[in-house]
N, C-alpha and C positions, 0 to 999 in steps of 0.2 A: 341714283336705287337701283335703278336697274343693275347697276356694275357691283354694285355690293353680292346682290342676289347671284349674279353670273361667278361672282367668286365663293359664293357656299355652293353654289353648284361644282364647282371645279372643281372645290377639296373634296367633294362628295366619289366625282368620279373618279379623280385619281387614285382613292383609294384602292375603287375598282381596277385600272390598268394594271397590265401584266409591270413587273420590274423592270423588266430589260426598254420598255415601253417608254417607261417616266422617267430611267437613268439616261439615257441615250441623248432626251434634250431634244425629242421626233420634235420639231413643231406641229402645228395643226392649223399654221399660217400658210396658205397658198402662195410660191412663188409666182408671180404671173407675169406669162412670155405673150399674153394676146388679145391687146386692150379693146383691139375692134370686136372682136368674139363678145368679149367680160361686157365691154357698151353694148351689145345687140340684148342680151340677158338682164341688164340694168333697166334697157329702156321698157324690154317686154314685162317686166314688176316691177316696173318705179321705185326703181332700189339706189341709192346710193353707193360710193364706194371709197371707203379709207382704208387708203395704201400708206403702210409704211415704207421711206426707203431707207435702206440700211443698207453698212459695208459688214465686210467678210469678218473681220478681227472685232468690234464692234463691243463692248464689254454690256455697255447702254443699250445697244440691239437687242441683245440676247436677253437681257433684264426685261424692256419693252416686251417683248415678245413671249416670255417664260411668266410672266405676273401680270399681262395686260390682255394682251390680245389674245392668245392663245385661249386662255379661261373663256373668251367673249365667244370665242368661234363653237368651243365644247358647248356652252350654255344653249348653242342654239335660240338665245335669246334676241337676239339682232339679225336673224334669219329672214325675217320680215320687211328690214329697213336698211341695210347695208351690206355689200360683200365687203370681208375684211380681208386684205391680200398687202402683201409685201415687192418691193425691187430691190433688186441687190446694184445699186451706184455703184459697183467698184467693178462688176462684171464686163467680162468680153462679149459672150453671147448677145446676139441683137434681137430686141422684141419687136413684138408689130402693134406698131402705134394707135391710136384710134383711130386716125385715118388710114386704115392698110398700111401706111411706112413700113419699111425694116428701120429701127434707127437702134443706135446705141444707147445704152441705160443712161449714161450719163445727159443725154439730149434731155430726152423726160426728166430726170432729174433738174439740171438747167432752169428748164422752161417753169418750173414752180421752186425755186431759187432752194433748193434743198442743197444745201450742199453741207450742214450738220448730221450725224446718223445720231441716233435715229428723229426723222421728220417724218409727220404724219399731214397727209394733205385728206382735203374731203371733197371729193367729185360728182359730179353727176354724168349723165351715159356720152355728154357731149367732151367730157376731160375740162369742163371749165368749175375752177376751185367756186364753192358755193361754204365755204363755213372759211374761218381763222383757220390759218396752217400753227399746229406744234413742236413745235420743234423741243427736242432734248425731252429729256426722264431724270428731273434732281431728286423729290420724291415720289413714294408710291403712295403715301396717307389720303391727298384729293383729290391724283389725277384721276381717277374713273370718274369723279364726277365733273371735271371741267370736260374728259372727251364724251360723258354721256351728252352733256351741254353744245361741244360742236357737230355731235351727231343731232340731235334737234333741229341744230338753226339750219343743216344741213339739208332735214328735210324737211323743211319748212318753206325751203327755199327752193327745192326741187317740185315740191306741191304748188308752191305759186307760181313758176316757170310752165309746170302741165297746165296750167289754169287760164295762161294766156289765151 
């Protein structure tokens, strides 16, 4: 349900954005380079992470970002539940991992078995998976519903771990 309201809000705000911003395909999903710093924010705010692994010339990644993730970010409906980020798996620049070490993006994608793009993983502030991985995107019809279900699972599992 949240996804559908997010889409409606996205359509409304897209009309308000400048033509150059929309036309440029500018993403609203941030490329993550420092998981350690993000982890601290996640812990402080009790938020989860929806992380999309993507590749540079992946048309399905662009579709996921444009039609699913960017509208979620723009809507603000998910701000009190999750951070939404992406990681370019075929990039060469090292990123800071959850433990503070500098690693290649491929090391992180291998850890979560994200070899097909796009892949969504749902993580807690330790970098531990807390919901089922979503691999690929073949239809937009019900994707948002399934995504919302995994976010619900993520948040439920984070709350359970916090209460221990």
